Each structure stands twice: as C-alpha cells, then as structure tokens.
C-alpha positions as CSV (number, residue, x, y, z in Angstrom):
1,M,147.2,124.4,104.7
2,T,144.6,125.1,102.0
3,P,144.0,122.1,99.8
4,S,144.7,122.5,96.1
5,M,141.5,123.1,94.1
6,N,142.9,120.8,91.5
7,A,143.3,117.8,93.9
8,P,140.3,115.4,93.9
9,Q,138.4,115.8,97.1
10,D,135.7,113.4,98.4
11,I,133.9,114.5,101.5
12,T,132.3,111.1,101.8
13,H,135.6,109.8,103.1
14,A,135.0,111.8,106.3
15,F,131.6,110.2,107.0
16,R,131.2,107.8,109.9
17,D,131.2,104.2,108.7
18,A,127.8,103.6,110.3
19,A,126.2,106.5,108.4
20,R,127.8,105.4,105.1
21,G,126.4,101.9,105.4
22,L,122.8,102.6,106.3
23,D,120.1,100.7,104.6
24,F,117.8,103.1,102.7
25,Y,114.1,103.1,103.9
26,W,111.9,103.0,100.9
27,P,108.5,104.6,101.7
28,G,106.7,103.0,98.8
29,T,105.0,104.4,95.7
30,S,103.4,107.8,96.1
31,I,100.2,109.2,94.8
32,S,102.1,111.7,92.7
33,E,104.1,108.9,91.0
34,V,100.9,107.1,90.1
35,C,99.3,110.3,88.8
36,E,102.4,111.0,86.6
37,R,102.6,107.4,85.3
38,F,98.9,106.8,84.6
39,G,97.3,110.2,84.2
40,F,95.1,110.1,87.3
41,A,94.1,113.1,89.3
42,P,95.2,112.8,93.0
43,H,91.7,112.2,94.3
44,E,91.3,109.3,91.9
45,V,94.1,107.3,93.5
46,A,93.5,105.0,96.5
47,K,96.7,104.8,98.6
48,M,96.4,101.6,100.5
49,A,100.1,101.1,101.2
50,S,101.3,103.0,104.3
51,N,98.9,101.9,107.0
52,E,97.4,105.4,107.4
53,N,94.0,106.0,108.8
54,A,91.6,105.7,105.8
55,Y,89.1,108.0,107.6
56,G,91.4,110.9,107.9
57,S,92.5,112.9,111.0
58,S,91.1,113.6,114.4
59,P,89.0,116.8,113.7
60,Q,89.7,118.1,117.2
61,A,93.4,117.6,116.7
62,I,93.4,119.5,113.4
63,A,91.4,122.4,114.8
64,A,93.8,122.7,117.7
65,A,96.9,122.6,115.4
66,R,95.4,125.4,113.3
67,E,94.8,127.5,116.3
68,A,98.3,126.9,117.6
69,L,99.7,128.2,114.2
70,D,98.6,131.6,115.3
71,H,101.6,131.4,117.7
72,A,104.1,130.0,115.1
73,A,106.6,132.8,115.7
74,L,107.2,131.5,119.2
75,Y,109.2,128.5,120.4
76,P,107.1,125.8,122.2
77,S,107.4,125.9,125.9
78,A,108.8,122.9,127.8
79,K,106.9,123.9,130.9
80,Y,103.5,124.3,129.2
81,D,103.4,122.7,125.8
82,Y,105.6,119.7,126.5
83,A,104.4,119.1,130.0
84,G,100.8,119.5,129.0
85,L,101.3,116.9,126.2
86,K,102.9,114.5,128.6
87,R,100.0,114.8,131.0
88,A,97.5,114.2,128.3
89,L,99.3,111.2,126.9
90,A,99.8,109.8,130.4
91,G,96.0,110.1,131.0
92,Y,95.3,108.3,127.8
93,A,97.8,105.5,128.5
94,G,96.9,105.2,132.2
95,V,100.5,105.9,133.5
96,P,102.2,108.7,135.5
97,A,103.4,111.6,133.4
98,E,107.0,111.0,134.3
99,M,106.9,107.7,132.3
100,V,105.9,109.4,129.0
101,V,108.5,110.3,126.4
102,P,107.0,112.2,123.5
103,G,108.9,112.6,120.2
104,P,108.3,113.7,116.5
105,G,107.1,110.2,115.6
106,S,107.7,107.0,117.5
107,E,110.7,106.4,115.2
108,S,112.4,109.4,116.8
109,V,111.8,107.9,120.3
110,A,113.4,104.7,119.0
111,R,116.4,106.7,117.9
112,Y,116.7,108.3,121.3
113,I,116.7,104.9,122.9
114,T,119.6,103.8,120.8
115,H,121.5,106.9,121.9
116,L,121.2,105.6,125.4
117,F,122.0,101.9,124.9
118,V,124.0,101.3,121.7
119,S,127.7,102.0,121.2
120,P,129.6,101.0,118.0
121,G,129.9,97.2,118.0
122,D,127.1,96.6,120.4
123,E,124.3,94.3,119.2
124,V,120.5,94.5,118.9
125,V,118.1,91.6,118.1
126,T,115.0,92.0,115.9
127,G,112.8,90.0,113.6
128,A,114.1,89.7,110.0
129,Q,110.7,90.4,108.5
130,S,109.8,93.3,110.7
131,Y,109.7,97.1,110.8
132,D,112.8,98.5,109.1
133,G,113.1,101.6,111.3
134,H,114.5,99.6,114.3
135,R,117.3,98.3,112.1
136,W,118.0,101.7,110.7
137,V,118.3,103.6,114.1
138,S,120.5,100.8,115.4
139,Q,122.8,100.9,112.4
140,L,123.1,104.6,112.7
141,M,124.7,104.2,116.1
142,G,127.1,101.6,114.8
143,G,125.2,98.7,116.2
144,V,125.3,95.2,114.9
145,V,121.8,94.0,114.0
146,R,121.1,90.3,114.5
147,E,118.0,89.4,112.5
148,V,116.0,86.4,113.5
149,P,113.7,85.1,110.7
150,L,110.0,84.8,111.5
151,V,108.4,81.4,111.4
152,D,104.8,81.2,110.1
153,Y,104.8,85.0,110.1
154,R,105.5,85.1,113.9
155,Y,108.5,85.5,116.1
156,D,110.5,82.4,116.8
157,L,110.9,82.9,120.5
158,E,113.6,80.3,121.1
159,A,115.7,81.5,118.2
160,L,115.2,85.1,119.3
161,L,116.5,84.3,122.8
162,A,119.4,82.2,121.4
163,A,120.6,85.3,119.5
164,L,121.3,87.2,122.7
165,N,124.9,87.4,124.0
166,D,126.9,89.7,126.3
167,R,127.0,92.4,123.6
168,T,123.2,92.6,123.2
169,R,121.8,96.0,124.3
170,I,118.2,96.1,122.8
171,V,115.6,93.5,121.7
172,W,113.1,95.1,119.3
173,L,109.7,93.6,119.2
174,C,106.8,94.8,117.0
175,N,103.4,93.9,118.5
176,P,101.5,93.6,116.3
177,I,104.2,92.8,113.8
178,N,104.5,95.1,110.7
179,P,104.1,93.7,108.0
180,T,102.5,90.4,109.1
181,G,99.8,91.7,111.6
182,T,100.5,88.8,114.0
183,I,101.0,89.3,117.7
184,L,102.9,88.1,120.7
185,T,100.6,86.6,123.3
186,R,100.7,87.6,126.9
187,A,102.6,84.4,127.8
188,Q,105.1,84.9,125.0
189,A,105.8,88.5,125.8
190,R,106.4,87.5,129.5
191,R,108.6,84.6,128.4
192,I,110.9,87.0,126.5
193,V,111.1,89.7,129.1
194,E,111.8,87.2,131.9
195,A,114.5,85.6,129.9
196,V,116.3,88.8,128.9
197,P,118.9,90.3,131.4
198,P,117.5,93.4,133.2
199,T,120.4,95.4,131.6
200,V,119.0,94.8,128.1
201,A,116.2,97.1,126.9
202,V,113.2,95.2,125.5
203,V,111.3,97.6,123.3
204,F,107.7,96.8,122.3
205,D,106.7,98.8,119.3
206,Q,102.9,99.0,119.6
207,A,102.1,101.4,116.8
208,Y,98.9,99.4,116.0
209,R,97.9,98.7,119.6
210,E,94.5,100.3,119.3
211,Y,93.4,98.0,116.5
212,V,94.1,94.8,118.5
213,D,91.0,92.8,119.6
214,A,92.7,89.5,120.5
215,P,92.1,88.9,124.2
216,E,95.5,87.0,124.5
217,Y,97.5,90.1,123.3
218,G,100.7,90.6,125.2
219,D,100.9,94.3,126.1
220,G,104.4,95.4,127.0
221,L,102.9,98.1,129.2
222,E,101.6,95.4,131.6
223,L,105.1,94.1,132.0
224,L,106.6,97.5,132.5
225,L,104.0,98.4,135.2
226,A,104.6,94.9,136.8
227,G,108.2,96.0,137.6
228,H,110.3,95.1,134.5
229,R,112.1,98.5,134.3
230,N,114.0,97.5,131.1
231,V,110.8,97.4,129.1
232,V,110.0,100.3,126.8
233,V,106.7,100.7,124.9
234,L,106.4,102.8,121.7
235,R,103.1,104.2,120.6
236,T,102.0,106.7,118.0
237,L,99.2,109.1,117.1
238,S,99.8,108.5,113.4
239,K,97.5,105.5,113.1
240,V,94.2,105.5,115.0
241,F,94.2,109.3,115.4
242,G,95.2,109.9,111.8
243,L,98.1,112.3,112.5
244,A,100.8,110.8,110.4
245,A,101.9,114.1,108.9
246,V,101.9,115.9,112.3
247,R,104.7,113.6,113.4
248,L,103.9,112.7,117.0
249,G,104.6,109.5,118.9
250,Y,105.6,108.6,122.4
251,G,107.4,106.1,124.5
252,I,106.4,104.8,127.9
253,A,109.3,103.9,130.1
254,D,110.9,103.9,133.5
255,P,111.2,107.5,134.6
256,A,115.0,107.2,134.6
257,I,114.9,106.6,130.9
258,G,112.5,109.5,130.3
259,T,114.7,111.9,132.3
260,I,117.9,111.2,130.4
261,I,116.1,111.3,127.0
262,D,114.7,114.7,127.9
263,S,118.2,115.9,128.6
264,T,119.7,114.4,125.4
265,C,117.1,115.1,122.7
266,E,117.4,118.3,120.7
267,P,115.7,121.5,122.1
268,F,112.2,122.3,120.8
269,H,112.1,118.8,119.1
270,L,108.3,119.0,119.1
271,S,106.4,121.8,117.4
272,G,103.7,123.8,119.1
273,P,101.0,122.7,116.7
274,A,102.0,119.0,117.1
275,C,101.6,119.4,120.9
276,A,98.2,121.1,120.6
277,A,97.0,118.4,118.2
278,G,98.2,115.6,120.5
279,V,96.5,117.0,123.5
280,A,93.2,117.6,121.6
281,A,93.3,114.1,120.1
282,V,93.7,112.1,123.3
283,T,91.5,114.3,125.5
284,R,88.7,115.5,123.2
285,D,88.4,113.1,120.3
286,L,88.4,109.6,121.9
287,E,84.9,109.0,120.7
288,W,85.9,109.8,117.1
289,A,88.9,107.6,117.3
290,A,86.9,104.7,118.8
291,E,84.3,104.9,116.1
292,K,86.9,104.9,113.3
293,R,88.9,102.1,115.0
294,D,85.7,99.9,115.2
295,A,85.0,100.7,111.5
296,I,88.5,99.7,110.4
297,V,88.4,96.5,112.5
298,A,85.1,95.5,111.0
299,E,86.5,96.2,107.5
300,R,89.6,94.3,108.3
301,R,87.5,91.2,109.0
302,R,85.5,91.7,105.8
303,L,88.6,92.3,103.7
304,E,90.2,89.1,105.0
305,R,87.1,87.1,104.0
306,E,87.0,88.7,100.5
307,L,90.7,88.2,99.9
308,A,90.5,84.5,100.9
309,G,87.4,84.2,98.7
310,L,89.6,85.2,95.7
311,G,92.0,82.3,96.5
312,L,94.7,84.5,98.1
313,G,96.6,83.3,101.1
314,V,95.6,85.7,103.9
315,V,97.6,86.2,107.1
316,P,95.1,87.0,109.9
317,S,95.9,90.5,111.2
318,Q,95.6,92.5,114.3
319,G,96.7,95.8,112.7
320,N,95.0,98.1,110.2
321,F,96.6,96.2,107.3
322,I,96.7,92.7,105.9
323,L,99.5,90.7,104.3
324,F,98.4,88.2,101.7
325,D,100.2,85.7,99.4
326,A,99.4,86.6,95.8
327,G,101.6,83.8,94.4
328,A,104.3,84.1,91.7
329,D,102.4,87.0,90.0
330,S,102.6,89.4,92.9
331,V,104.6,92.0,91.0
332,R,102.3,91.8,88.0
333,L,99.4,92.1,90.3
334,Y,100.9,95.1,92.0
335,E,101.5,96.8,88.7
336,G,98.1,96.0,87.5
337,L,96.6,97.6,90.6
338,L,98.7,100.7,90.1
339,S,97.4,101.1,86.6
340,R,93.9,101.1,88.1
341,G,94.9,103.8,90.6
342,I,95.3,101.5,93.7
343,I,98.6,101.5,95.6
344,L,99.6,98.5,97.7
345,R,103.0,97.5,99.2
346,L,105.2,94.9,97.8
347,G,106.1,92.2,100.3
348,S,109.5,91.7,98.8
349,I,111.0,94.4,101.0
350,W,110.5,92.0,103.9
351,T,111.6,88.9,101.8
352,Y,108.0,87.9,101.3
353,D,108.5,87.9,97.5
354,T,105.1,86.6,96.6
355,H,103.1,88.7,99.0
356,L,101.4,92.1,99.0
357,R,100.4,94.2,102.0
358,V,97.2,96.3,101.9
359,T,96.1,99.0,104.3
360,V,92.4,98.5,105.3
361,G,90.5,101.3,103.6
362,T,86.9,102.6,103.8
363,P,84.2,100.3,102.6
364,A,84.2,102.0,99.2
365,Q,88.0,101.7,98.8
366,N,87.9,98.0,99.9
367,D,85.1,97.3,97.4
368,R,87.2,99.0,94.7
369,L,90.2,96.9,95.6
370,I,88.3,93.6,95.6
371,A,86.8,94.3,92.2
372,A,90.2,95.3,90.8
373,L,91.9,92.2,92.2
374,A,89.2,90.0,90.8
375,A,89.6,91.5,87.4
376,E,93.4,91.3,87.5
377,L,93.3,87.6,88.7
378,R,90.9,86.7,85.9
379,A,93.2,88.4,83.3
380,K,96.4,86.5,84.3
C-alpha cells in the first residue's frame, strides 16, 4: 500500500536504537573556523589540537601515493596491494604477516573488532577519560559501555577489573592514554591480561607507541606474542609518519582474528594510494620518522618545562601531546589563544573541565604558544 503523501512520515523511527543514540565525536575547532572568526590566513594559524605530526608527512609515502594515483581508475588488488602492505607492516612491527590487519585508520580496525565480539546488550569496559572512538564503535553495535574513571590521570586497575562480568566482550586500553599521555607499565598490562578471561578481547590502542621512551612501558604486543591470543594491538601511520589524511592504521592480532576480519570488512576498503604510501613509509622512510620522533620527544620535554614554569599543572606525557591544568579560566584561555591563531583542545570533553590539551609542535610553534600563554595569563 502506498503511504499517503499527506500523512506525517519520519524515517528516523526506522533507525536502529544503537545508531540513534550514538554520541557525536567532536573533532575540535578547525583552521577554517579560526580564519573565519578572526580574519587569519590559513598559514597564520597554528593547529595544536589534534595530535598530528607537526613536521608534516613522510616524503617517501607522499611520493608513492602520488605515483599510485596514476592507476586510480583500477581497484586495488588484494593479492598485491593488500598483501604487500601486510608484509611491509609486519616487517616494521616484527610479526608474521598473517597477524596484521590493516584498515582505513585504526578506528576502522576497532570497528571491525566490535563486529566480531559485540552483540546488542553485550558489554565493554573502558576508561571514562579516554579516547572516544572506542565508546562510539561499541555503541554502534548496541554494546553497553562501562566507563571506569581514571585516578590521577591513570587507569584504576582494580576498578577496571571489578567492572568485568559475564557479559563483557572487550576491554579497551589506550597506551599511552589519550588525552592524559600516561601509560600502563609492563607489570600493569600483564596484570590486566592475566586477570581477564581468555574469551574477552583485550585491545591495546597504541596509536602513540613510537613516542614512548619510558623503559617500563607495557607493550601489548609482547603479551600477544607470549601466547595471550585474546590480545589485540592497534597502531596507526597517522602520527609518527604524518599520514592522518591518508587514513591508514592496522591491528596486530591472532591470525584467526585477522582471517575473519578479512572476510567481513568491505571489499576494497583500502585505497591503492594508501597502500603505496604505507609500504613506502615503513620500508623507505624509517630514518625520517625516527628523526621527527626524536625532535618531537625533545620538544615535549621542553614544553612540559615551559608550561610548568608558567604555573600550569602539567601531566607528564608519553605521547606527542600534553594535558595541562589551566585552572578555572581554561575556557577564557582557550578563546584567548584562538584569537591569537593558536588552536588547542578543551579538556572538558573528557570531564577535565579546567584543562587544555596541546599537541607538541615545532620549536617555532611551541615558542609562539608559550609567549601567547604568558601574555594571556598576565592579562587575566
């Protein structure tokens, strides 16, 4: 029967409940917004909000992607493009190729994992002040998200384990944690994995792994290779290789997980240029990446000292970002920096209402930020 054109129709009533109730991911203030509000040209704005690589992209990766665009009329090949990318990532990570699960951003690999483990009503456990994407992909599958508040900017291990029950399917762990920059130590990571039932996936999101210099860091990959087949590690080429716009991340998991993900993700889910960029980055530009990583780590240490010198409460970080407590005037400080062409991230989206998060920039960007902060703090 054809519905009457005069009858009120609302297609949203046909949506799945899980899709209707999703939390919106706010990506933060963009360069174009700041230009429109304050009259800056794009090159005058320092975006220090999204944890991108301040030094740009792997040159070899960009050259390879441009060359691959000559074949843009053709679909990428699972046998050559995808298999070649898996081999390259496996060589970089030091694992067999059958353990590598590439995707268009590590967020997509996280979503594939929920497709395997989460049915409506199942539960996942995560940190309350942690990366929003894990919550989002779990909610999309109808999962119930149990959020455990961080304590002193770190995971509360005992509370995390107490949140587990017979409906738990995934434990999400950022290491380092975004936005705090703190880490799980080797002993803490082992404690969690050994306490979780082997039928529950323990996912270590290690997007910032390359920036870690703490010797006690708990790498989930060590636990996976030690025989904990329920451990999954997420990594990305968005950060240290500067390929955020290319959209390329990967998981490292038991081959059984990789095999079923390969059979359930959409065909041609990775573009040919992304595959070419990824191979070039991890096989031909390791020296470039190491140089830029070392520069960012050095600037992270300097920026921590400078922020503390301004009287701001600094959370020591192992990422390419720093969370700091700006006090009750954090929103005013954020807006003041915007008016000076500097974009930071408000901590309120993680319930850190008096905090701001800054991406570590180049020396010139960091100098500009410190001068602007000093001026804004004097003006309050």
